ROBA-562117 format. One record per residue: x, y, z of N, C-alpha, C, O, CB in turn; residue in one letter. Coordinates in steps of 0.001 Angstrom, whole numbers, plus 500000, padded with zeros to 6 digits. Each point is the difference from the previous one (the first is absolute). Glycine has a CB too. Example, Ala and Ser with C-alpha at 12.3 -4.5 7.8 and 13.67 -1.06 7.14 Angstrom:
513190494310507800499110501190500000500900501200500000501036499981500665497072498846500581A;501542502223498034500820501190500060499230501090500730500509501108500169500675498264497686S;
***
This chain:
500761498630500032499164501404500026500784501385499829501013500056500697497466498680500899M;501305502207497748500978501151499832499204500889500512498781500017499832502569499480498243R;499388501409502677499299501575500584499812500712498858500653499976498956500530500352503253C;497635500457498161499749500888498542500440501334500544499295500936499621498469497807499136A;503210501557502025500476501067500397500886500797498726500604499285499200499277499535503318A;500156502382497366501014500408499032501266499904500171500761500113499039497879501082500507T;501828498569501762501450499978500421500409498339500031499312499298500741500474503174500850F;501110496995497772500467498900499961501559499873500446500907500694499543497245499034498783R;501980499277502631501545499848500317500579498914498988499258499272499340500437501298503325S;501501499392497279500736499246499428499639498561500518499728499809501185501954502081498469A;498326497029499338499589498318500366501018499630501161499609499297500931499648499822496402P;501979501328502618501076499222500870499715500939501530500501499562501035501719499655496641G;497157501754502350499753500711501258499179499317501158500211500083501210499933501809497281A;498792497358500797499078499325501150500854498617500402499727499461501073497666501498497881E;503555498517500255500597498980500625501164500595500875500506499217500804498778499169497303V;501166502794501847501187500511500751499326500252501682500545499729501070500777501631496389A;497424499202502311499236500130501398499614498870500710499767500055501208499419501758497960R;500724497118500150499393498852500643500822499486501317499525499871501128499553499494496476T;502333500361501968500763499492501126500227501225501415500189499619501155501118498686496693P;498631502972501798499759500890500880498734500017500759499937500083501227501491500938497448L;497572498895500520498658499774500905500065498649500755499486500072501116499038501255497170A;501972497477501392500135498962500754500861500206501402499708499529501099499980499295496633R;501397501967501951500972500204501078499313500924501121500281499854501189501777499905497091A;496977501250501243499474500683500842498764499333500630499662500389501119501366501438497693W;498311497267500615499061499360500856500590499082500767499416499759501056498969500578497527R;502770498981501159500706499187500999500611500764501442499985499515501132500602499084496610A;499972502800501823500294500674501263498981500598500744500275500396501132501609499943497938A;496743499824500393499049500593500744499686499317501255499802500743500961499412500086497041L;500695497829502200499615499497501372501168500239500971499681499969501189498777498225497805P;502584501993500778501271500213500786499940501550500299500456500402501071501031497581497759A;497958502915500247499946501308500149498987500243501208500247500744500949500383499675496509L;498165498831502371499018500152500866500244499490501490499540500552501000499137499345496926L;502071499031502065500794499382501276500743501089500746499776500123501204500608497640497599L;500493503049500583500977500898500488499050501212500258500600500720500797501629498340497897L;496834501370501066499267501228500219499619500093501175500285501069500541499056499033497541C;499921498904502730499714500236501189501201499980500989500018500729500991497818498438498323P;503233499913500356501427500422500847500408501435500027500433500569501003500450497280498345A;498961502660499553500703501383499904499343501146501030500648501004500297499869498401497062A;498013500329503205499617500750500878500587499471501590500049500740500983497865499847497205G;502427498239501790500596499861501340501078500384500367500889500161499164498119498454500811L;501253501681501604501297500576500226501102499136499815499788498790500084499199502583501352P;502301499091498297501151498874499951500238499622501365499749500733500957501444500131497008A;499327497906502115500521499386501282501104500956500491500925500498499358498560497005499929Q;500224502613501859501307501019500658501006499436500723499693499181500865498854502432499421E;502688498689499514501127499554500740499946500496501504499860501197500252501469498797497539D;498784499055503188500112500362501297501140501201500087499728501019500635499469496481500131P;502030502358498607500717500744500296500052501543499369500860500865500169500007496907500349A;498110502259498826499650501285499149499043500829500994499864501205499788500256497571497649D;499249500648503584499154500401501169500886501110500812501196499850500249497524497665499918R;500570503518500170500678500974500823499685499345501406498818499729500211500940502540498170M;500987497505502406499790499450501511499002501047500708499931501184499673502637497682500543P;496805500640500618498916500887500835501029501004500814499789501207499883498078496735500505A;502961501726500226500882500604500883501570499927499363500618498946500152497650500375501921R;502255501601497343501341499846499424501110499870501298499961500608501070499250500892496605P;501815497471501845501005499873501028501221500672499848500216500512498901498865497561501434G;501864502039500661501060500909499815500652499878498790500746500970499861499505499056502318A;499801499241496913500746499585498679499145500444499002500496500098498877500661497891501925W;497768502278499331499040500442498793500384501290499103500027501163500402498160497873501115Q;502043500598497450500040501391498823501060499451499287500415498841499984498928503507501319G;501086498771498035501133499952499017501188500556500341499965501193500303498538498829498213E;502700499330501516500931500312500691501513500203498858500272499325499007498215499309503311W;502087502238498128501492500010499229501219500033500653500263500821500879498687500249497657T;501964497891500988500875499515500892501479500658499152500179499852498791498142497656502268L;502384503029499616501252500535499654501172499548500563500101499878501221498720501770498411T;502317498021499403501052499491500479500790501020500807499992501178499640499913497237498528R;500704501235502791500947500863500673501421499903499693500784499377500716497682500536500909D;501885500737497249501459499847499206500609501598499768499338500850499404499793496686499090H;502255502735502081500338501205499972500052500326498512499831501206499822501321498684502428P;499044499359496524500223500318498794498637500636499295499996500747499021501915497404501046A;496922501365500676498601500298499383499487501183500722499669500039501185499775497536498228L;500533503442499671499582501388500592498624500451499920499457500796500766502645499792498690R;497318498749499410498666500329499604498994499222500515500284498825500232500590501927497952T;497836499697502086498971498900500527499725499117498672499881498777500084498836502839501909L;501203498962496975499862498957498647500887498900499936499670498843499742499714502964498960A;501980498682501593501080498984499656500090498950501282500503498885499863500940502979498575G;498044498585502756500227499138501024498695499053500229499974499280500998501716502498500012S;497420498222498231498746499410500171500268498282499574500432499450498987498124503146500419R;501081497039501569500550498277500208498610499353499536500069499464498894501840500573503542L;497089499920498070498642499585500190498920500950500030500028501105500542500978497293500532L;497972501042498253498617500666500272498975499017500336499816499044499247500690502740499198E;498905498346502475498991498971500568498640500224500072499642501108500401501997498370500758L;497591499765498559498430500386500445499728498932500948500302498840499719498735502227498036A;500332499290503514500020499006500929498379499882500427499374501037500221503319499463500590I;496786498446499273498786499909500449500097499112501408500417498850500140498587501445497312H;500501500571503480500476499393501529498520500564500850499616501155500185503738499184499740H;496110498524500434498921500148500943500609500239501717500859499259500477497575499043497616A;500991502763502615500399499965501358499498498601500601498927499397499994500979503275500187E;501619497051500440499838498478500985500249498990499081499855498913500560498275501723501098G;502151499260497289500296499091499045501671499742499972500900500838499945496821499968498714A;502340498021501387501510499371500098500478499856498432501047499371499848498491499086502575A;499923501969496579500543499859498819499387501181499017498886500482500208501475496885500313E;500397503001498503499528500980499210500435499684498490500858499126499871499212502531502168A;499545498818497067499771499685498681500711501110499272499426501086500088498361497669500301H;503307501228498926501081500977499420499955499948498502500149498934499403501405500742502583V;498247501440497415500275500161498696501216500677499892500151500886500841497627499069498590W;503368499838499565501142500610500180500663500130498717499947499081499183500150500142503044W;500627502038497504500798500154498927501447500345500240500107500740500978497880499833498013R;503031499165500500501417500422500264500342501344499486499263500319499067501348497373500850T;500224503145500377500508501064499515501388500044499707500537498893500020497781501949501003G;502474500199498690501345499997499410501118499607500977501104499638499594498075502116498872P;500489498333502875500856499786501295500133498686500157500943499598500682498366502283500451A;499825497234498302500035498382500196501303499483499663500460499008500567497174500714498846I;503064500996499563501070499607499241501185500023500974500065500965500761498931499908497022C;501886498240502280501340500119501030500698501239499539500488500742500852499972496639499525P;499628502894498420500804501127499845498913500866499197499756499792498812502824499040501217E;496835502095500689498998500797499420500249501223498891499265500413499104499885498887503103P;501943501035498141500647501067499218500764499662498484500637500773499284499650500131503210L;499405497668497308500687499663498992499512500392498622498906500561499928501736497805501562A;499981501423497525499552500471498670498638499650499510499248500846499517503001499033500017D;497369498550500630499061499381499625499279499497501268500775499716500914500369499857496905E;497542500254502437499501499529501008500098498506500153500258499354498984498471502579500891P;501095497429501282500043498585500068498739499284499505499098500697499535502432499640502325C;498323498281498201499013499275499601498674500101500770498879499716499579502905498966499625E;498633501867502243499135499803501123499069501328499861498931500081500605502864498440501022W;498668502455497576499102501205500214498623499875498892499998499645498822502376501984501973M;496600498768500001498675499914499335499336498745500244498836499885499617501932501554498693G;499818497588502283499376498887500689498700500178500619499916501051500635502206498339499711A;496922499938499649498883500438500698499063498459500313500157498994499309499944503806499362H;499066497274502338499167498875500158498989500284501095499998501121500507501831497365498697G;497312500592501200499214500127501074498568499228499266499883499655498824501447502838502457G;497724497385499763499972500138501410501135498990500783499897498775499930497445501915499741P;503487499824500899500996499164500721499880499966501181500075501097500553501236499216498114T;498486498612502114499650499919501579501245500771500832501077500200499438497553497252500276P;501177502872501379500877500662500787499492499647501597498862500199500425501640501771497546A;500556497496502742499609499783501426500465501406500800500793500894499702499538496248500137A;498793502622501325500065501340500848500479499007501225499310499125500524498542502975498481L;503514498260501322500444499390501269500357501180500982500851500855499751500073496971499024V;498316502111502374500001501096501046500040501317499317500734500854500497500443497714501174E;498086501748497176499911501195499481500883500235498967499727500978499304499510499660502622G;501851498664497756500722500073499055499744499262498602499805498785500020501465501664501896R;498726500090497147499696499412498615501015499296499397501106500471499734497520501205499936L;501021497234500120501247498876499497499341499559498650498867499519499983502103499347502562V;499814501322496273499384499117498735501267499799499221501094500560500071496351500462499686M;502073497975499446501054499314499029499749500595498681498863499884499542501258497858501673V;500845502927498057499805500601498673500910499181499015501224499922500107498240502496500883L;499703496921497939500735499255498904500380500843499008499418499943498917499444498152501463P;502198502838499846500331500936499039501114499241498817500042500215498789499498501882503240V;501183497105498666501084499549498982499593498612499557499262499261500653502689502101500435S;498664498316497602499646498852499168500283498834500923499445498905499917501100502187497758A;500447499280503283500472498710500731498877499683501164499991500867500874502748499687498680D;496504498596500596498876499571500574500710499847501556499504500543500987499100498193496665A;502487500533502390500569499813501177500749501167500833500450499856501137499611498002497780E;499987503222500377500519501325500469498957501378500227500317501120499601501787497863499094D;496843500772501884498992500930500263500478501310500736501096499971500560497397498034499485P;500869502953499979500262500981500650499000499992501230498841499670499753502143501466498151F;499372499215503467499275500036501070499940501408500562500982500645500366499565497005499970V;498137502773499694499935501602500257499641499678501423499462498935500305499677502471497301L;501231499720503431499747499875501490499791501497500363500955500718500298500549497033500226L;497409502626499445499538501210500697499556500187501205498963499402500285500684500852497991L;501024500660502829499652500020501154498451500505500398499272500444499113503251499751501013D;497134499733500920498463500668500198500393501528499980501017500500500481497688497498501182P;500215502659497645499978501458499654500323500674501284499179499790500894499083500048497215P;502829500985502210500628500671501120498776501139500077499383500120501059503574499333498564S;496733501323499300499003500849500026498894499726498737500397499354499030501362502301502224R;497048498778498774498911499649499120500639500253498511500297501173499774497666499511502049P;502276498404497174500417500118498504501551499960500018500528500265498920497354501221500319G;503083498177501986501249499972499779500597498840500641499572499639501097500376502676498625A;500989497073499706500657498663500515501594500020499244500416500790499153496917497651501055S;503269500559500338501362499876499660500103498307499876499171499264500533501769503196500800R;500196497054497889499941498607499884501248499664498966500889500794499690496339499052500813G;502651498996499105501019499357499080499700499162499001498978499331500156502138500841501471A;499475499690497425499703499078498872501299499179499867501054500531499650497245501088499075L;501609497251501525501073498983499988499833498859499191498887499508499814501509501164502237V;500886498768497335499592498861499130499889498643500708500576499910501084500521501309497083G;498336497869501434499829498718500812501405499486500130500276499537501107497316499849498052A;503198500606500075501360499507499834501070500852501012501083499563500390498250499751496973R;500171501816502912500859500990500610500960500878499279500896500609500585498841497899500987G;500039501548497019500910501031499112499384501322499914500542500826499266500291497358499293G;497950502181502186499379501185499716499564500447501545499159499304500569500019500049496751V;501337501696503298499430500572500978500032501558500150500968500671500359499496497186500493A;498055502670498739500104501550499569499013500503501095498824499643500076501640500281497069W;500119500896503643498950501059501022499166500726499241500443500583499011501146499862502668P;497009499634498685499047501015499132499241500631500864500163499768501198499634498972496881L;499177502229501468499356500908500483498621499709499401499936499798498787502058501778501572D;496837498386500431498802499652499374499173501350500258500273500690500982499879496550499375A;498894503105498802499095501162500297498607499550499298499884499384498941502146502581501129R;497089498433500668498547499682499240499684501214499307499979501117500517499016497280501205R;500702501263496798499505501150499290498868500910500287499078499414500568501816499287498091D;498944502292501165498800500752500541498677499763499174498954500554500336502690501234500499P;
***
């Protein structure tokens, strides 16, 4: 049967549209199943929730390396931490990123492979108020860094050290909570 319309498509055009129409009809049930799910809230990660009462370590922290050759804040930036800690909790979750002072020779012409490393959420233990965590910065899994931060001496300020598990690194550091 032929259409009486004045416009006629090329004979091959009907054949070309048929596989597309079949694919659309096959995909339609899947799309209908996904549409109700789009209106549902996404499953929330417990670490993303803000604790009801923040603990002493809650917030974003900048850790700087105490080194006489490092004279600027940007150059002495060792680590940036985002810490989720609830009041009274014995554990915190930490997202971290290394800065230029993570390199053994931070003033060298080229940065070392550790600069820009990041991870998280990484668990951190609180032992008598002290934050202790293992940072897998190096490619050598047997020689991670261990971060030790003393309890805040005043709100938003602490001191500590970054040490290598094998003892090759032991750097004093200052920690400040970002405003």
